[in-house]
N, C-alpha and C positions, 0 to 999 in steps of 0.2 A: 294259811300256812305258807303260801307262795310269796307273800309280801316280804317276810324277813330274808328269804333266800334271794329274791330280786334285789333287795337293798344291799346285801353283801356283795352280789355280783357287780352292781353299779359302783359301789364304793371301791371295790378292787380295781375297777377300770380307772377311777379317779386317781388312785395311788399308783397307776401304771404297773399293776401286777398282772400276771398271767392268771386269769380267772380259774381255769382248770386246776392249776397248781395250788392256788389258794384254797379252793374248796376241798381238794384232796388233802392238803395240809391240815385244815380244820378237822376233817373227819378222822385223820390219823392221830391227832393230838387232843381229841376230846374223849378220853376214855371214861370219864366219870361225869355224872350229872352235877354233883356237888363239887365245885371247884372254888378255890379261894380267889379273891380279886387279883392277887399277884399272878396266879396261874392264868387267869383270863387275860390279863394285861399282856402276857407273852404272846397271845394269839391275835392281838390287835393289828390292824393293817399297817400301822406305822412302826411296829416293833422291829428292831434290827434283824432278828432271826427270820422273821416273816419276809421282810423285803429282800433278804439275801437268797432265800430259797425260792420265792415266788415271783421274782422280778421278771420282766420281759413280757412280750405279747404272746398271744396264742400262736402256736406253730402250725 
């Protein structure tokens, strides 16, 4: 179970996102187990809303 989380953390670093902010963003925006592909696409590391909210390094 740790491998997917580790992958998300490392990918967030690649996209220069604040890891804490990104993981928090995911947890806040994953209210349902069954989500459409369009909803999941909005949570992708490269999605505009994600980069705006989660950019920057760890403080």
